[in-house]
TORFITI-121743 format. One record per residue (C-alpha): residue in one letter; x, y, z. Coordinates in steps of 0.02 Angstrom, whole numbers, plus 50000, padded with zeros to 5 digits. Each point is the difference from the previous one (the first is absolute). Example, Ala and Ser with C-alpha at 12.3 -4.5 7.8 and 13.67 -1.06 7.14 Angstrom:
! TORFITI-121743
@r->A | xx->50615 | yy->49775 | zz->50390
@r->S | xx->50069 | yy->50172 | zz->49967
***
This chain:
! TORFITI-121743
@r->M | xx->49376 | yy->50625 | zz->50018
@r->P | xx->50145 | yy->49952 | zz->49885
@r->T | xx->49982 | yy->49827 | zz->49925
@r->V | xx->50123 | yy->49925 | zz->49878
@r->T | xx->49985 | yy->49839 | zz->49899
@r->V | xx->50137 | yy->49931 | zz->49887
@r->T | xx->50011 | yy->49833 | zz->49910
@r->E | xx->50148 | yy->49908 | zz->49923
@r->R | xx->50025 | yy->49830 | zz->49921
@r->S | xx->50137 | yy->49885 | zz->50065
@r->D | xx->50077 | yy->49841 | zz->49933
@r->L | xx->50002 | yy->49936 | zz->50179
@r->P | xx->49857 | yy->49892 | zz->50066
@r->A | xx->49879 | yy->50088 | zz->50118
@r->D | xx->50049 | yy->49893 | zz->50149
@r->I | xx->50182 | yy->50052 | zz->49984
@r->V | xx->49950 | yy->50184 | zz->49989
@r->L | xx->49891 | yy->49985 | zz->50155
@r->E | xx->50136 | yy->49906 | zz->50094
@r->A | xx->50122 | yy->50142 | zz->49962
@r->A | xx->49872 | yy->50129 | zz->50057
@r->R | xx->49993 | yy->49908 | zz->50168
@r->D | xx->50189 | yy->50000 | zz->50019
@r->F | xx->50049 | yy->50109 | zz->50149
@r->S | xx->50182 | yy->49946 | zz->50006
@r->P | xx->50137 | yy->50127 | zz->49960
@r->R | xx->49971 | yy->49951 | zz->49818
@r->R | xx->49842 | yy->50107 | zz->50007
@r->A | xx->50108 | yy->50156 | zz->49984
@r->E | xx->50071 | yy->49933 | zz->49836
@r->M | xx->49827 | yy->49970 | zz->49928
@r->W | xx->49915 | yy->50160 | zz->50059
@r->P | xx->50096 | yy->50164 | zz->49978
@r->D | xx->49903 | yy->50087 | zz->50140
@r->V | xx->50044 | yy->49870 | zz->50130
@r->H | xx->50166 | yy->50029 | zz->50086
@r->V | xx->50057 | yy->49853 | zz->50106
@r->E | xx->50063 | yy->50115 | zz->50138
@r->H | xx->49821 | yy->50066 | zz->50018
@r->L | xx->49912 | yy->49831 | zz->49988
@r->Q | xx->49938 | yy->49938 | zz->50167
@r->I | xx->49893 | yy->49845 | zz->50024
@r->H | xx->49879 | yy->50015 | zz->50147
@r->D | xx->49889 | yy->49847 | zz->49986
@r->R | xx->49995 | yy->49852 | zz->49879
@r->H | xx->49863 | yy->49871 | zz->49972
@r->E | xx->49965 | yy->49868 | zz->49867
@r->T | xx->49902 | yy->50118 | zz->49886
@r->S | xx->50050 | yy->50172 | zz->50063
@r->I | xx->50141 | yy->50107 | zz->50064
@r->E | xx->50011 | yy->50170 | zz->50083
@r->V | xx->50151 | yy->50105 | zz->49954
@r->T | xx->50066 | yy->50176 | zz->49997
@r->E | xx->50079 | yy->50048 | zz->49834
@r->G | xx->50084 | yy->50165 | zz->49963
@r->N | xx->50126 | yy->50094 | zz->49897
@r->P | xx->50071 | yy->50175 | zz->49973
@r->W | xx->49906 | yy->50112 | zz->49879
@r->P | xx->50034 | yy->50181 | zz->49950
@r->I | xx->49864 | yy->50052 | zz->50124
@r->G | xx->50084 | yy->49903 | zz->50141
@r->H | xx->49992 | yy->49824 | zz->50072
@r->V | xx->49841 | yy->49912 | zz->49944
@r->W | xx->49933 | yy->49852 | zz->50097
@r->E | xx->49845 | yy->49895 | zz->50021
@r->R | xx->49950 | yy->49862 | zz->50118
@r->I | xx->49901 | yy->49881 | zz->49893
@r->R | xx->49912 | yy->49834 | zz->50021
@r->Y | xx->50017 | yy->49889 | zz->49847
@r->D | xx->49874 | yy->49860 | zz->49978
@r->W | xx->50001 | yy->49862 | zz->49869
@r->S | xx->49854 | yy->49896 | zz->50061
@r->Q | xx->49904 | yy->50041 | zz->49840
@r->P | xx->50063 | yy->49893 | zz->49855
@r->G | xx->50092 | yy->50095 | zz->49865
@r->A | xx->50033 | yy->50156 | zz->50103
@r->V | xx->50111 | yy->50083 | zz->50130
@r->R | xx->49911 | yy->50146 | zz->50084
@r->G | xx->50084 | yy->50127 | zz->50111
@r->T | xx->49901 | yy->50113 | zz->50116
@r->V | xx->50085 | yy->50149 | zz->50080
@r->L | xx->49989 | yy->50000 | zz->50190
@r->D | xx->50103 | yy->50159 | zz->50022
@r->S | xx->50109 | yy->50111 | zz->49890
@r->N | xx->50071 | yy->50174 | zz->49988
@r->L | xx->49926 | yy->50021 | zz->49824
@r->F | xx->49849 | yy->49885 | zz->49985
@r->R | xx->49844 | yy->49987 | zz->50106
@r->P | xx->49964 | yy->49836 | zz->50088
@r->G | xx->49889 | yy->49894 | zz->49889
@r->S | xx->50095 | yy->50047 | zz->49841
@r->T | xx->50031 | yy->49843 | zz->49898
@r->W | xx->50124 | yy->49925 | zz->49879
@r->E | xx->49956 | yy->49839 | zz->49909
@r->L | xx->50094 | yy->49888 | zz->49881
@r->W | xx->49898 | yy->49877 | zz->49896
@r->A | xx->50074 | yy->49864 | zz->49891
@r->K | xx->49896 | yy->49892 | zz->49882
@r->P | xx->50061 | yy->49859 | zz->49888
@r->D | xx->50010 | yy->50049 | zz->49817
@r->G | xx->50068 | yy->49868 | zz->49882
@r->S | xx->50172 | yy->49951 | zz->50060
@r->G | xx->50017 | yy->50161 | zz->50101
@r->S | xx->49887 | yy->50117 | zz->50095
@r->V | xx->49912 | yy->50167 | zz->50000
@r->V | xx->50052 | yy->50102 | zz->50152
@r->Q | xx->49907 | yy->50152 | zz->50064
@r->I | xx->50033 | yy->50125 | zz->50137
@r->R | xx->49855 | yy->50097 | zz->50072
@r->A | xx->50041 | yy->50134 | zz->50126
@r->D | xx->49874 | yy->50107 | zz->50093
@r->R | xx->50109 | yy->50128 | zz->50085
@r->R | xx->49914 | yy->50120 | zz->50119
@r->L | xx->50122 | yy->50140 | zz->50033
@r->R | xx->50034 | yy->50086 | zz->50166
@r->G | xx->50131 | yy->50117 | zz->50072
@r->R | xx->50142 | yy->50032 | zz->49878
@r->G | xx->49917 | yy->49873 | zz->49886
@r->W | xx->49894 | yy->50141 | zz->49930
@r->L | xx->50157 | yy->50060 | zz->49913
@r->L | xx->49980 | yy->49847 | zz->49888
@r->A | xx->49818 | yy->50037 | zz->49950
@r->P | xx->50044 | yy->50075 | zz->49829
@r->F | xx->50092 | yy->49840 | zz->49952
@r->F | xx->49839 | yy->49901 | zz->50014
@r->L | xx->49930 | yy->50093 | zz->49849
@r->P | xx->50018 | yy->49884 | zz->49850
@r->F | xx->50065 | yy->50133 | zz->49879
@r->V | xx->50142 | yy->50062 | zz->50111
@r->P | xx->50175 | yy->49946 | zz->49944
@r->G | xx->50073 | yy->49887 | zz->50133
@r->S | xx->49824 | yy->49957 | zz->50058
@r->A | xx->49962 | yy->49872 | zz->50134
@r->A | xx->49939 | yy->49881 | zz->49864
@r->G | xx->50166 | yy->50014 | zz->49908
@r->Y | xx->50092 | yy->49978 | zz->50164
@r->A | xx->49897 | yy->49845 | zz->50044
@r->R | xx->50026 | yy->49928 | zz->49825
@r->S | xx->50189 | yy->50022 | zz->50010
@r->H | xx->50002 | yy->49918 | zz->50173
@r->L | xx->49894 | yy->49854 | zz->49939
@r->R | xx->50116 | yy->49975 | zz->49851
@r->H | xx->50151 | yy->50008 | zz->50116
@r->F | xx->49921 | yy->49872 | zz->50117
@r->L | xx->49960 | yy->49880 | zz->49858
@r->A | xx->50175 | yy->50018 | zz->49926
@r->H | xx->50083 | yy->49965 | zz->50169
@r->I | xx->49905 | yy->49845 | zz->50052
@r->P | xx->50134 | yy->49866 | zz->50011
@r->R | xx->49981 | yy->49886 | zz->49850
@r->G | xx->50070 | yy->49852 | zz->50096
@r->E | xx->49833 | yy->49986 | zz->50091
@r->R | xx->49914 | yy->49936 | zz->49842
***
């Protein structure tokens, strides 16, 4: 199944990056281009986890996933798909942040198991395809890191 891993360096400390990854306020839509606030629904929130539905319009139609994010493991935020119109339950998305000097090394690992119309995306998971899922994930990670509010430092 399609798996993508991308890594970037940030001048922000790892704890600030992880805190931003756990932000499910309307600000989430500013940090993550694929999250549209009008399609963000919080179902259940706990101290180290949250269950949400996130979605947005794509050229192939409205895309959504109900996902449980967990940050009980230090240095990581892990999302597991519970239901989606593109990804099979059990698909994962993880963000890892490790201290590196005065900043951090941030990595996204996504294991996306396609279903339904999601199979239309299968060619983009090939690493040599222009506009590949890896390139898409890298641009989203860079966007996220650039849009973390600096006042939180």
